[in-house]
Every structure is written in structure tokens, then in C-alpha cells.
LOPA-220772 format. One record per residue (C-alpha): residue number from 1; residue in three letters; x, y, z. Coordinates in steps of 0.05 Angstrom, whole numbers. Each point is the difference from the previous one (the first is absolute). Example, Ala and Ser with C-alpha at 12.3 -4.5 7.8 and 13.67 -1.06 7.14 Angstrom:
BEGIN
+-----+------+--------+--------+--------+
: seq : type :      X :      Y :      Z :
+-----+------+--------+--------+--------+
:   1 :  ALA :    246 :    -90 :    156 :
:   2 :  SER :     27 :     69 :    -13 :
+-----+------+--------+--------+--------+
END
This chain:
BEGIN
+-----+------+--------+--------+--------+
: seq : type :      X :      Y :      Z :
+-----+------+--------+--------+--------+
:   1 :  MET :   3654 :   5038 :   -998 :
:   2 :  ASP :     52 :    -53 :    -17 :
:   3 :  VAL :    -29 :    -64 :    -28 :
:   4 :  GLU :     31 :    -67 :     17 :
:   5 :  ASP :     42 :    -21 :    -60 :
:   6 :  SER :    -33 :    -62 :    -26 :
:   7 :  SER :     64 :    -20 :    -35 :
:   8 :  SER :     38 :     -4 :     66 :
:   9 :  GLY :      1 :    -54 :     54 :
:  10 :  THR :      4 :     53 :     54 :
:  11 :  ALA :    -31 :     67 :     15 :
:  12 :  SER :     39 :     61 :     24 :
:  13 :  GLY :    -11 :     33 :     67 :
:  14 :  SER :    -36 :     58 :    -34 :
:  15 :  ASP :    -47 :    -49 :    -35 :
:  16 :  LEU :    -17 :    -36 :     65 :
:  17 :  ALA :    -12 :     67 :     35 :
:  18 :  HIS :    -61 :     10 :    -44 :
:  19 :  ARG :    -29 :    -69 :     12 :
:  20 :  TYR :    -57 :    -17 :     47 :
:  21 :  ARG :     15 :    -38 :     64 :
:  22 :  HIS :    -67 :    -16 :     30 :
:  23 :  ALA :    -75 :     12 :     -8 :
:  24 :  GLY :      4 :     62 :     44 :
:  25 :  ASP :     37 :     36 :    -57 :
:  26 :  PHE :    -68 :      1 :    -35 :
:  27 :  THR :    -49 :      0 :     57 :
:  28 :  GLY :     36 :     37 :     56 :
:  29 :  GLU :    -13 :    -58 :     49 :
:  30 :  PRO :     31 :     12 :     69 :
:  31 :  ALA :     57 :    -40 :     28 :
:  32 :  THR :    -15 :    -62 :     41 :
:  33 :  ARG :     71 :    -13 :     25 :
:  34 :  PRO :     54 :     51 :     16 :
:  35 :  VAL :     69 :     -1 :    -32 :
:  36 :  ARG :     51 :    -18 :     53 :
:  37 :  GLU :     75 :     12 :      6 :
:  38 :  LEU :     41 :    -12 :    -62 :
:  39 :  CYS :     37 :    -64 :    -16 :
:  40 :  PRO :     72 :      5 :    -26 :
:  41 :  LEU :    -20 :    -33 :    -67 :
:  42 :  LEU :    -61 :     44 :     -8 :
:  43 :  VAL :      0 :     43 :    -63 :
:  44 :  LEU :    -49 :     58 :      1 :
:  45 :  ASP :    -22 :     49 :    -53 :
:  46 :  PHE :     30 :     60 :     36 :
:  47 :  PRO :     69 :     13 :     31 :
:  48 :  LEU :      5 :    -16 :     74 :
:  49 :  THR :     32 :     69 :     10 :
:  50 :  SER :    -64 :     36 :    -22 :
:  51 :  SER :    -71 :      1 :     26 :
:  52 :  PRO :    -46 :    -53 :    -28 :
:  53 :  PRO :    -55 :     23 :    -47 :
:  54 :  THR :    -68 :     11 :     31 :
:  55 :  SER :    -29 :    -61 :    -35 :
:  56 :  PHE :     52 :    -44 :     35 :
:  57 :  LEU :    -29 :     16 :     68 :
:  58 :  TYR :    -65 :    -34 :    -21 :
:  59 :  LEU :     28 :    -63 :    -29 :
:  60 :  GLN :    -16 :    -65 :     35 :
:  61 :  PHE :     66 :    -30 :    -23 :
:  62 :  ALA :     71 :     18 :    -20 :
:  63 :  GLU :     17 :     -8 :    -73 :
:  64 :  ILE :     65 :    -38 :     -9 :
:  65 :  SER :     46 :    -20 :    -57 :
:  66 :  ILE :     45 :    -62 :      2 :
:  67 :  THR :     57 :     -3 :    -50 :
:  68 :  MET :     -1 :    -60 :    -47 :
:  69 :  PRO :     50 :    -19 :    -55 :
:  70 :  TRP :    -51 :     22 :    -54 :
:  71 :  GLY :    -28 :     61 :     36 :
:  72 :  GLN :    -41 :      6 :     64 :
:  73 :  ILE :    -55 :    -34 :     38 :
:  74 :  SER :    -50 :     49 :     29 :
:  75 :  GLY :    -42 :    -12 :     62 :
:  76 :  LYS :    -43 :     26 :     56 :
:  77 :  TRP :     28 :     -9 :     70 :
:  78 :  TYR :    -54 :      2 :     54 :
:  79 :  GLY :     14 :      6 :     74 :
:  80 :  PRO :     66 :      2 :     39 :
:  81 :  GLN :     62 :     -1 :    -43 :
:  82 :  ASN :     50 :    -21 :     53 :
:  83 :  VAL :    -24 :    -73 :     -2 :
:  84 :  GLN :     -3 :    -52 :    -54 :
:  85 :  PRO :    -65 :      4 :    -39 :
:  86 :  ILE :    -44 :    -52 :    -30 :
:  87 :  LEU :     11 :     -1 :    -75 :
:  88 :  GLY :    -66 :      7 :    -38 :
:  89 :  LEU :     -5 :    -24 :    -72 :
:  90 :  HIS :    -58 :     15 :    -47 :
:  91 :  GLY :    -36 :    -39 :    -55 :
:  92 :  TRP :      9 :      0 :    -75 :
:  93 :  GLN :     -4 :     71 :    -29 :
:  94 :  ASP :    -19 :     29 :     68 :
:  95 :  ASN :     49 :     40 :     43 :
:  96 :  ALA :     18 :     20 :     71 :
:  97 :  GLY :    -68 :     32 :      8 :
:  98 :  THR :    -31 :    -69 :      7 :
:  99 :  PHE :     11 :      3 :     76 :
: 100 :  ASP :    -24 :     72 :     10 :
: 101 :  ARG :    -63 :    -23 :     37 :
: 102 :  LEU :     29 :    -60 :     38 :
: 103 :  VAL :     64 :     30 :     29 :
: 104 :  PRO :    -33 :     56 :     40 :
: 105 :  LEU :    -37 :    -54 :     39 :
: 106 :  LEU :     65 :    -32 :     23 :
: 107 :  SER :     28 :     13 :     69 :
: 108 :  PRO :     34 :     69 :      1 :
: 109 :  ASP :     67 :    -32 :     20 :
: 110 :  VAL :      1 :    -43 :    -63 :
: 111 :  ALA :     44 :     25 :    -57 :
: 112 :  PHE :    -23 :    -18 :    -70 :
: 113 :  LEU :     37 :     11 :    -66 :
: 114 :  SER :    -46 :     -6 :    -60 :
: 115 :  ILE :     39 :      1 :    -64 :
: 116 :  ASP :    -13 :      7 :    -75 :
: 117 :  LEU :     29 :    -60 :    -36 :
: 118 :  PRO :     42 :     15 :    -62 :
: 119 :  GLY :    -40 :     34 :    -55 :
: 120 :  HIS :    -58 :     14 :     48 :
: 121 :  GLY :    -18 :     64 :     35 :
: 122 :  LEU :     59 :     47 :      8 :
: 123 :  SER :     53 :    -54 :     -5 :
: 124 :  ALA :     48 :     -2 :    -59 :
: 125 :  ARG :    -17 :    -43 :    -60 :
: 126 :  LEU :     46 :    -55 :    -22 :
: 127 :  PRO :     45 :     21 :    -58 :
: 128 :  ASP :    -26 :     -6 :    -71 :
: 129 :  GLY :      2 :    -71 :    -25 :
: 130 :  CYS :     -5 :    -31 :     69 :
: 131 :  TYR :    -58 :    -48 :     14 :
: 132 :  TYR :    -40 :      1 :     64 :
: 133 :  ASN :     -3 :    -66 :     38 :
: 134 :  SER :    -37 :     -6 :     65 :
: 135 :  VAL :     54 :    -44 :     30 :
: 136 :  ASP :     51 :     56 :    -10 :
: 137 :  ASN :    -32 :     36 :     58 :
: 138 :  LEU :     36 :    -48 :     46 :
: 139 :  TYR :     63 :     37 :    -21 :
: 140 :  VAL :    -34 :     67 :     16 :
: 141 :  ILE :    -15 :    -24 :     71 :
: 142 :  ARG :     72 :    -23 :      9 :
: 143 :  LEU :     27 :     67 :    -24 :
: 144 :  ILE :    -45 :     38 :     49 :
: 145 :  MET :     23 :    -45 :     56 :
: 146 :  LYS :     73 :     14 :    -19 :
: 147 :  GLN :    -12 :     76 :     -2 :
: 148 :  TYR :    -30 :      1 :     70 :
: 149 :  LYS :     45 :    -55 :     27 :
: 150 :  TRP :    -59 :    -45 :     20 :
: 151 :  GLU :     20 :    -72 :     17 :
: 152 :  LYS :    -73 :    -21 :     -6 :
: 153 :  VAL :    -63 :     32 :    -29 :
: 154 :  SER :    -74 :      2 :     18 :
: 155 :  LEU :    -44 :      1 :    -62 :
: 156 :  VAL :    -72 :     18 :    -16 :
: 157 :  GLY :    -21 :    -13 :    -71 :
: 158 :  HIS :    -64 :      5 :    -40 :
: 159 :  SER :    -17 :    -42 :    -61 :
: 160 :  MET :     62 :     -7 :    -44 :
: 161 :  SER :     43 :     22 :     58 :
: 162 :  SER :    -34 :    -50 :     47 :
: 163 :  ILE :     27 :    -52 :    -48 :
: 164 :  ILE :     68 :     33 :      0 :
: 165 :  CYS :      0 :     -4 :     77 :
: 166 :  PHE :    -17 :    -75 :     -4 :
: 167 :  VAL :     58 :    -12 :    -48 :
: 168 :  PHE :     49 :     44 :     39 :
: 169 :  ALA :    -15 :    -37 :     64 :
: 170 :  ALA :     12 :    -66 :    -35 :
: 171 :  VAL :     65 :     21 :    -34 :
: 172 :  PHE :     28 :     38 :     61 :
: 173 :  PRO :    -33 :    -32 :     61 :
: 174 :  ASP :     55 :     26 :     46 :
: 175 :  LYS :    -11 :     73 :    -22 :
: 176 :  VAL :    -73 :      9 :     18 :
: 177 :  ASP :    -30 :     18 :     67 :
: 178 :  MET :    -73 :     -3 :    -22 :
: 179 :  ILE :    -47 :      3 :    -60 :
: 180 :  ILE :    -70 :     26 :     -8 :
: 181 :  GLY :    -30 :    -19 :    -67 :
: 182 :  LEU :    -64 :     31 :    -28 :
: 183 :  ASP :    -45 :    -41 :    -45 :
: 184 :  ALA :     50 :    -35 :    -47 :
: 185 :  LEU :     37 :    -57 :     33 :
: 186 :  LYS :     47 :    -31 :    -51 :
: 187 :  PRO :     22 :      1 :    -73 :
: 188 :  HIS :    -62 :    -16 :    -41 :
: 189 :  GLN :     -6 :    -60 :    -45 :
: 190 :  ARG :    -26 :      5 :    -71 :
: 191 :  PRO :    -11 :    -54 :    -53 :
: 192 :  TYR :     65 :     -7 :    -40 :
: 193 :  PRO :    -31 :     19 :    -67 :
: 194 :  SER :    -26 :     64 :     32 :
: 195 :  VAL :     69 :     15 :     29 :
: 196 :  ILE :     32 :     -6 :    -69 :
: 197 :  ARG :    -52 :     44 :    -33 :
: 198 :  THR :      8 :     52 :     55 :
: 199 :  MET :     75 :      0 :     -8 :
: 200 :  GLU :     -7 :     13 :    -74 :
: 201 :  THR :    -50 :     56 :      8 :
: 202 :  ARG :     36 :     34 :     58 :
: 203 :  LEU :     67 :      1 :    -34 :
: 204 :  ASP :    -29 :     30 :    -64 :
: 205 :  GLU :    -37 :     53 :     39 :
: 206 :  PHE :     60 :     14 :     44 :
: 207 :  LEU :     42 :     14 :    -62 :
: 208 :  ARG :    -52 :     50 :    -24 :
: 209 :  GLU :     -3 :     35 :     68 :
: 210 :  ASP :     76 :      1 :      6 :
: 211 :  GLU :      3 :     38 :    -65 :
: 212 :  ARG :    -56 :     48 :     20 :
: 213 :  ASN :     37 :     15 :     65 :
: 214 :  ARG :     57 :     30 :    -40 :
: 215 :  SER :    -47 :     49 :    -34 :
: 216 :  LYS :     -6 :     71 :     26 :
: 217 :  ASN :    -75 :      0 :    -13 :
: 218 :  GLU :    -45 :     12 :     59 :
: 219 :  PRO :    -46 :    -60 :     15 :
: 220 :  PRO :    -76 :      6 :     -3 :
: 221 :  CYS :    -27 :     51 :     50 :
: 222 :  TYR :    -62 :     -1 :     43 :
: 223 :  SER :    -39 :     43 :     48 :
: 224 :  TYR :      2 :    -16 :     74 :
: 225 :  ASP :    -68 :    -34 :     -3 :
: 226 :  GLU :     20 :    -40 :    -61 :
: 227 :  LEU :     63 :    -23 :     36 :
: 228 :  ILE :    -41 :    -25 :     59 :
: 229 :  GLU :    -46 :    -38 :    -48 :
: 230 :  ARG :     60 :    -32 :    -35 :
: 231 :  VAL :     31 :    -22 :     66 :
: 232 :  PHE :    -68 :    -27 :     22 :
: 233 :  ILE :     -8 :    -40 :    -64 :
: 234 :  GLY :     73 :    -20 :     -2 :
: 235 :  THR :     -7 :    -34 :     68 :
: 236 :  PHE :    -62 :    -37 :    -25 :
: 237 :  HIS :    -41 :     41 :     51 :
: 238 :  SER :     42 :    -29 :     56 :
: 239 :  VAL :     15 :     70 :     29 :
: 240 :  ASN :    -60 :     42 :     19 :
: 241 :  LYS :     -2 :     64 :    -41 :
: 242 :  GLU :      9 :     46 :     60 :
: 243 :  HIS :     66 :    -35 :     16 :
: 244 :  CYS :     29 :     -4 :    -71 :
: 245 :  LYS :     36 :     67 :     14 :
: 246 :  HIS :     49 :    -37 :     46 :
: 247 :  LEU :     25 :    -43 :    -58 :
: 248 :  MET :     -4 :     56 :    -51 :
: 249 :  ALA :     41 :     56 :     31 :
: 250 :  ARG :     70 :    -30 :     -7 :
: 251 :  ASN :    -14 :    -28 :    -69 :
: 252 :  ILE :    -20 :     64 :    -36 :
: 253 :  GLN :     31 :     65 :    -23 :
: 254 :  LYS :    -30 :     66 :    -23 :
: 255 :  SER :     -3 :     11 :    -75 :
: 256 :  GLU :     40 :     56 :    -33 :
: 257 :  LYS :    -48 :      2 :    -58 :
: 258 :  PHE :    -66 :      1 :     37 :
: 259 :  PRO :      2 :     41 :     66 :
: 260 :  ASP :    -59 :    -37 :     32 :
: 261 :  LYS :     20 :    -70 :    -20 :
: 262 :  TYR :     49 :    -54 :     22 :
: 263 :  PHE :     33 :    -62 :    -28 :
: 264 :  PHE :     23 :    -66 :     31 :
: 265 :  CYS :     76 :      1 :      7 :
: 266 :  ARG :     14 :    -69 :     27 :
: 267 :  ASP :     42 :    -41 :    -49 :
: 268 :  ARG :    -47 :    -26 :    -54 :
: 269 :  ARG :     42 :    -63 :     -6 :
: 270 :  LEU :    -28 :    -22 :     67 :
: 271 :  LYS :    -65 :    -20 :    -34 :
: 272 :  PHE :     39 :    -58 :    -29 :
: 273 :  TYR :     38 :    -21 :     63 :
: 274 :  ASN :     26 :    -71 :      2 :
: 275 :  TYR :    -33 :    -29 :     62 :
: 276 :  ALA :     17 :    -73 :    -13 :
: 277 :  ILE :     43 :    -30 :     55 :
: 278 :  GLY :     -7 :    -76 :     -2 :
: 279 :  SER :    -41 :    -63 :      3 :
: 280 :  GLN :    -45 :    -25 :     56 :
: 281 :  GLU :     54 :    -48 :     21 :
: 282 :  LEU :     46 :     60 :     10 :
: 283 :  CYS :    -53 :     36 :     40 :
: 284 :  VAL :     -7 :    -61 :     45 :
: 285 :  GLU :     75 :     -2 :     11 :
: 286 :  MET :     -1 :     75 :     16 :
: 287 :  ALA :    -56 :     -9 :     51 :
: 288 :  ASN :     39 :    -55 :     34 :
: 289 :  ARG :     61 :     46 :      7 :
: 290 :  ILE :    -37 :     58 :     34 :
: 291 :  THR :     13 :      5 :     74 :
: 292 :  CYS :    -16 :     72 :     20 :
: 293 :  PRO :    -63 :     24 :     35 :
: 294 :  TYR :    -51 :      8 :    -56 :
: 295 :  LEU :    -69 :     32 :     -1 :
: 296 :  PHE :    -40 :    -10 :    -64 :
: 297 :  ILE :    -66 :     38 :    -10 :
: 298 :  LYS :    -48 :    -23 :    -55 :
: 299 :  ALA :    -54 :     46 :    -25 :
: 300 :  THR :    -65 :    -39 :     -6 :
: 301 :  GLN :    -26 :     39 :    -60 :
: 302 :  SER :     64 :    -10 :    -40 :
: 303 :  SER :     21 :    -54 :    -49 :
: 304 :  TYR :     54 :    -52 :     14 :
: 305 :  PHE :     31 :     18 :    -69 :
: 306 :  GLU :     11 :    -74 :    -13 :
: 307 :  ASP :    -34 :    -66 :     12 :
: 308 :  LYS :    -13 :      0 :     75 :
: 309 :  LYS :     30 :    -69 :      8 :
: 310 :  TYR :     70 :     31 :    -10 :
: 311 :  PHE :    -14 :     53 :     53 :
: 312 :  ASP :    -27 :    -53 :     49 :
: 313 :  GLU :     60 :    -45 :     -9 :
: 314 :  VAL :     49 :     54 :     20 :
: 315 :  LEU :    -45 :     27 :     55 :
: 316 :  ASN :     -4 :    -70 :     30 :
: 317 :  ILE :     76 :     -3 :      3 :
: 318 :  LEU :      4 :     67 :     35 :
: 319 :  ARG :    -57 :     -9 :     50 :
: 320 :  PRO :     36 :    -49 :     48 :
: 321 :  LYS :     61 :     45 :      4 :
: 322 :  PRO :     12 :     36 :     66 :
: 323 :  ASN :    -21 :     73 :     -4 :
: 324 :  PHE :    -37 :     -7 :    -66 :
: 325 :  GLU :    -68 :     33 :      3 :
: 326 :  TYR :    -56 :      1 :    -51 :
: 327 :  VAL :    -55 :     52 :      1 :
: 328 :  GLU :    -59 :     12 :    -47 :
: 329 :  ALA :    -27 :     71 :     -6 :
: 330 :  VAL :    -63 :     22 :    -34 :
: 331 :  GLY :     19 :     45 :    -58 :
: 332 :  SER :     30 :      5 :    -70 :
: 333 :  HIS :     72 :    -11 :    -24 :
: 334 :  HIS :     16 :     69 :     27 :
: 335 :  VAL :    -34 :    -10 :     68 :
: 336 :  HIS :     59 :     35 :     34 :
: 337 :  ILE :    -19 :     65 :    -37 :
: 338 :  ASN :    -76 :     -5 :      1 :
: 339 :  ASN :     -8 :    -26 :     71 :
: 340 :  PRO :     65 :     -2 :     39 :
: 341 :  GLU :    -40 :     -5 :     64 :
: 342 :  ALA :    -19 :    -71 :    -20 :
: 343 :  ILE :     72 :    -24 :      5 :
: 344 :  ILE :     35 :     48 :     47 :
: 345 :  GLU :    -12 :    -41 :     64 :
: 346 :  PRO :     37 :    -63 :    -24 :
: 347 :  VAL :     53 :     44 :    -34 :
: 348 :  ASN :     14 :     41 :     63 :
: 349 :  ASN :      0 :    -62 :     43 :
: 350 :  PHE :     49 :    -36 :    -46 :
: 351 :  ILE :     47 :     59 :     -5 :
: 352 :  GLN :      0 :      8 :     75 :
: 353 :  ARG :     23 :    -73 :      8 :
: 354 :  PHE :     46 :     -7 :    -59 :
: 355 :  GLY :     17 :     68 :    -30 :
: 356 :  PRO :     69 :     33 :     -1 :
: 357 :  ALA :     -3 :     22 :     73 :
: 358 :  ALA :    -22 :    -68 :     26 :
: 359 :  ALA :     51 :    -36 :    -44 :
: 360 :  ALA :     56 :     46 :     24 :
: 361 :  ALA :    -20 :    -11 :     72 :
: 362 :  ALA :      0 :    -75 :    -10 :
: 363 :  ARG :     70 :      2 :    -30 :
: 364 :  ARG :     26 :     42 :     58 :
: 365 :  LYS :    -30 :    -49 :     49 :
: 366 :  ALA :     30 :    -60 :    -36 :
: 367 :  LYS :     68 :     35 :     -2 :
: 368 :  GLU :     -2 :     16 :     74 :
: 369 :  ALA :    -20 :    -72 :     17 :
: 370 :  LYS :     58 :    -26 :    -42 :
: 371 :  GLU :     50 :     47 :     33 :
: 372 :  SER :    -25 :    -18 :     70 :
: 373 :  LYS :     20 :    -72 :    -13 :
: 374 :  LEU :     72 :     18 :    -17 :
+-----+------+--------+--------+--------+
END
């Protein structure tokens, strides 16, 4: 089997063909949603002129690839592919599998595109020497919008990506139909001495991992059970062990050296991501600029990741806004994986009122009303 070249920012088609897409690749779990008709921009792992492999018939999503200047963004498209989907964005070092248990509970007519951000899952790494900054994901969203010719976007983000959604809505308020943020509201504030120490440590470690990436050596390998344990510990026990497989599948590859073992193949530089975005004053200004319908869900058993006064200050700015909704759900930081039933009612209700279909209908109605006055 071909092994992803750790010295390259991209993986070839043959490399990706041997990667895992979802937990069912290990467990044989049945499909929960059927694959619908193909979208013109959909890229599948088999030619459209041939019959799909048997395994494709049991997938609950269509695997897609979106061309980027540095390689490709991979993703899982659930539901109908002849309508604009909601764009789903995962947390730090997670992948598109983060929504595996939430999306099947959505209405069947809702399209949902869950992507792997650069360096995560099956998506291409940034080229050697390039540093990962969380704010750069705004550019990724804009590139995807350009590819699909979306004038506006509907976003669902967890953790780091919930923060990305907050920032995107502030920077591009006229390009967002709606946001659903899960557990992390805004860029977190740290004491300045801590910020400086973190910058020093992360840059040093990043240099080391950047050099290791260019090596042809296979990373440390683990058995399936060991992988589950490492994911469980890596999330600080936030994901229940029985659900760790959903975050694991797209981040691992089978070892060439040890037939019954696997290694993590996400970009190791991600461990030293630059997540700093700005001061509390900047967060306040961003909150004031947000105008789109916004649902924020806070897990009650999760940290605020900063002094709660900073969270409260921004939340108090958002609360009076029309179509802002705040919900607390019992669960950990990964409540959407462990117990999606706890949040699906407000999520479905919000999407029904403000999702891509509702937003498109509202624009058509406004256009018709305007034309009727001419």
C-alpha cells in the first residue's frame, strides 16, 4: 500500500484511495443516510462511467475533493447535492467525522458538507515551511464559496471552528446566512506573559515538526485499541470511548511495517497551531459587527477556556441582537458527538428558520416584492 509522503504538502489519488473515510471502515456500521444524485463539483473515488464499488452503496455520505491552490480540501457531503449545503467545520486536530452522529439527525432534505480543514483528515497539508494560523481558515471558507459560487454561507462550527465562524461573521457580515457555534464562542484571552511564552514554545516545536515532516520515516504505530485510548486521552476524556472512532478514522493510516497497526497521519505541525487572533477589545468590536442569525450552544460540563468575564462580556453584546439564541446543553466539550440528541431540537429548529433553504426563500421573496413595486 502506498504511504502518504510526509515530505509533501499533498497526497496523491492512490494514497487517498487507501485512507479511511468513516468509522464504518473499521466496524461495518450501516448507512444512516442515502447518497443522492451527484453534484457537478463532486469528485468521487471511482469514474462516473463505471459501477461504484460495493462499499460505496453503504456509505452515509459522498466523499468529495475541492481543489485548493496548495492541494485539496476533502469532505463528506450528506443529503441532497442539488442544493446549497450547510458548511460544517471541526475543532482543533479533529476532522470531518466530528459531525458523524449529529448530521443523521437533521431533516433529510438538509444538505450538509463537513470538511477536513488543511492538514486535518484527508485534506492536503500546507507546504513545508508554512505555519498554521487559525484565522487563515477564513480564506479557506472564501475559497470554498468561490468554488461553489455561493454568495452567502451557512456555518456550523465546533470549538476552534466555532471561533472561526464568529470571526468570519464579523469580518464578512454580508456573506453569512446563519451560524451555529458549539461550545467555544470567541477568541480566548490569556495573560500576556503566558501568550509570549506560548509563542516561544510553539514556534520552537513547530520548527522541529516541520523538519520531521520532511523525513520518510513512518511515525509511531499503534493497535486499534491503543489508538482509541490515545484519542480518548487526547480529548481530555471529552469524547466517550465508544465514539472516539468517529474522530480517529480520517486521521489514521495503516502501517507498512506492522500489518496490524496504524499511525496518525494528520500534519504533526497542527499540534503547535497559532490560535491567537486578538484582544478582548477586538472581540467586542467583532461581536458588535455580527448581524446574521446566530445560535450558540454551550456545554455545561465544559470549560470557558478563559476567564468567564470575557465570555460574558461578548455574550451580553450578542444576546439583544435579533435572531441570536443561546442554549445550554448538558454534556462535555464534544456534546455533539456523545449526545447529539441533547442539541438536535434547537439545531433543527434554527436550520428550518434560517438555513440555506429558508435564506434563499427569503431572498426570492424580497426580490419579488422589489420587482412588484417597479
